[in-house]
Residue, then its C-alpha position, 0 to 999 in steps of 0.5 A: m504529507d506534505l513535506d515540505h510544509d507549502g500547504r500542497l500536496s506534489f505529486s511524489e508527496f501524493e504518490g509518497h504517501h499511498r504507495s505506504l497504504v497500497d506496500r500494507a494494504f499487499a502484504a495483509f493478502d499477501r500470506d506467505a510473504d512471495n510476493r506474490l498473490s494467488r488466487q486463494e490469498f486474493m481471495a481469503p476472509k480477512e480476520 
């Protein structure tokens, strides 16, 4: 996460790391890959 190895996280480093987590989580819910979540996709049990 500390891309410039200065021992601290800048906002952009923090955001970049967490953005990838959000993207992966969204993709896990978006089963039909239409970049939108239906209520069924959001509420569906995860396997």
